[in-house]
C-alpha positions in Angstrom: -1.5 15.3 70.6 -5.0 16.0 69.1 -3.5 16.6 65.5 -1.6 13.3 65.6 -4.8 11.4 66.4 -6.9 13.0 63.6 -4.1 12.2 61.2 -4.0 8.5 62.0 -7.9 8.4 62.0 -8.2 9.9 58.4 -5.2 7.7 57.2 -7.2 4.5 58.1 -10.3 5.3 56.3 -10.9 3.1 53.2 -10.1 5.0 50.0 -13.4 4.0 48.5 -15.4 5.9 51.0 -13.4 9.1 49.9 -14.3 8.5 46.3 -16.4 11.2 44.5 -19.6 10.3 43.0 -17.9 10.7 39.6 -15.4 8.2 40.5 -17.9 5.7 41.8 -20.0 6.1 38.6 -16.7 5.5 36.5 -16.0 2.3 38.5 -19.4 0.9 38.1 -21.1 2.8 35.2 -24.9 2.7 34.8 -26.2 0.8 31.7 -27.0 4.1 30.1 -23.2 4.6 29.9 -22.2 1.2 29.0 -21.2 0.2 25.5 -23.7 -0.6 22.6 -23.0 -2.7 19.4 -24.3 -3.2 16.0 -25.8 -6.6 15.8 -25.9 -7.7 12.1 -28.4 -10.4 10.8 -26.7 -10.9 7.3 -29.5 -11.8 4.9 -31.7 -12.4 7.9 -29.6 -15.4 8.7 -30.5 -15.9 12.4 -31.6 -18.6 14.7 -32.9 -18.8 18.4 -29.8 -20.6 19.5 -27.5 -17.9 17.9 -29.6 -15.2 19.3 -29.4 -16.6 22.8 -25.6 -17.2 22.4 -25.0 -13.7 21.0 -26.9 -11.9 23.8 -25.2 -14.0 26.6 -21.7 -13.0 25.0 -22.8 -9.5 25.0 -23.8 -9.5 28.6 -20.4 -11.1 29.5 -18.6 -8.3 27.7 -20.6 -5.6 29.4 -22.6 -4.6 26.4 -25.9 -3.0 27.5 -27.6 -2.3 24.1 -27.7 -3.5 20.5 -28.8 -2.1 17.3 -30.2 -4.8 15.1 -29.4 -4.4 11.4 -30.7 -7.0 9.0 -28.6 -6.5 6.0 -28.9 -7.8 2.4 -25.6 -8.7 1.4 -26.6 -8.9 -2.3 -26.3 -12.7 -2.5 -22.9 -13.0 -1.4 -21.6 -16.0 0.6 -24.2 -15.8 3.4 -27.0 -18.3 3.4 -30.3 -16.4 3.3 -32.6 -16.5 6.3 -36.3 -15.7 6.5 -37.6 -12.8 4.3 -37.4 -9.5 6.2 -40.7 -9.0 8.0 -42.1 -12.5 7.2 -43.8 -14.3 9.9 -40.7 -16.3 10.6 -38.5 -13.2 10.7 -41.0 -11.6 13.2 -41.0 -14.7 15.3 -37.2 -14.6 15.5 -37.3 -10.8 16.1 -39.9 -11.3 19.1 -37.6 -14.1 20.5 -34.6 -11.6 20.4 -36.6 -9.0 22.1 -37.4 -11.5 24.9 -33.9 -12.5 25.2 -32.6 -9.1 25.4 -35.0 -8.3 28.1 -34.1 -11.3 30.0 -30.7 -10.3 30.1 -31.2 -6.6 30.7 -29.9 -5.4 27.2 -31.7 -2.6 25.4 -32.5 -3.7 21.7 -33.3 -1.4 18.9 -33.8 -2.1 15.2 -32.9 -0.5 11.8 -36.1 0.1 9.8 -35.3 -2.1 6.8 -33.3 -4.9 5.5 -31.2 -2.9 2.7 -28.0 -1.1 3.3 -29.9 2.3 2.7 -33.1 3.2 4.0 -35.4 1.4 1.3 -36.7 -2.0 0.5 -37.7 -4.2 -2.1 -40.4 -1.7 -3.2 -37.7 0.8 -4.1 -36.6 0.1 -7.7 -32.9 0.7 -8.8 -33.6 4.0 -10.6 -35.1 5.4 -7.3 -32.7 3.8 -4.9 -29.3 5.1 -3.6 -26.7 5.8 -6.4 -23.0 5.9 -6.7 -21.1 8.1 -9.3 -18.6 6.3 -11.2 -16.6 7.3 -14.1 -14.4 6.0 -17.0 -11.7 7.9 -19.2 -10.8 8.0 -22.7 -8.3 10.0 -24.8 -8.3 11.3 -28.1 -5.9 13.5 -30.1 -7.5 16.9 -30.7 -8.3 19.7 -31.4 -11.2 18.9 -33.6 -14.3 16.8 -33.8 -14.1 13.3 -32.7 -16.7 10.5 -32.7 -16.1 8.0 -29.8 -17.9 5.2 -28.0 -17.2 6.0 -24.3 -16.7 3.1 -22.1 -19.1 2.6 -19.1 -17.5 2.7 -15.8 -16.4 -0.6 -14.0 -18.1 -2.1 -10.9 -21.5 -3.7 -9.9 -24.2 -1.8 -11.5 -27.8 -2.9 -11.1 -28.6 0.5 -12.6 -26.6 2.5 -14.9 -27.2 6.0 -16.6 -24.8 8.5 -18.0 -25.1 11.9 -16.4 -22.3 13.8 -17.9 -19.3 13.7 -20.3 -16.5 16.3 -19.4 -13.8 16.9 -21.8 -10.6 18.7 -20.9 -7.1 19.2 -22.5 -4.3 17.1 -20.9 -1.0 18.7 -20.1 1.9 18.4 -22.5 3.7 15.3 -21.8 0.8 13.3 -20.4 1.7 9.7 -21.2 -1.6 8.1 -20.2 0.0 6.0 -17.6 -1.2 6.0 -14.1 -0.2 9.5 -13.2 -1.1 11.8 -10.4 -1.7 15.5 -11.1 0.0 17.5 -8.2 0.0 21.2 -8.7 1.8 21.9 -11.8 3.8 18.7 -11.9 3.0 15.2 -13.1 4.2 12.2 -11.0 4.4 8.8 -12.4 3.0 6.2 -9.8 3.4 3.2 -11.9 
């Protein structure tokens, strides 16, 4: 009879009291384990009303931290806000810190407004660069004088860094072709 009573008592205990600390932490994670997000101020375009709304929505979604990234979009379709680190910008940032604190959200910030770790003091020739290319064909062998085209794309800074010449395989038509091993595939 003792065994039956013990089994009934154990079976009636609530399941939550038997949960391990890991299970409990999983069900109600601490703020240090909750989601964070990137919080973008495109072109510094922010307002006190928007800051409050954003943080209140973050809180509702269980977001416990945000990394503020004030990104310069290069003049694309986002109206500009205050200049990075201007008095008005710092006032908005101070307000954002207080709103994050009010709601228990950790706020961190990127170190600059640009996409790379620079700023208006970094001139294009010293900033981040992208290697682009263009291609031309000529009949050889022999000497050729060509004006090589500049590559396409947005270029606030451009400088030729290399010219590479190589023979093309027999039968290369100049169409958009992909070289694959010893075979050429037409992809047009």
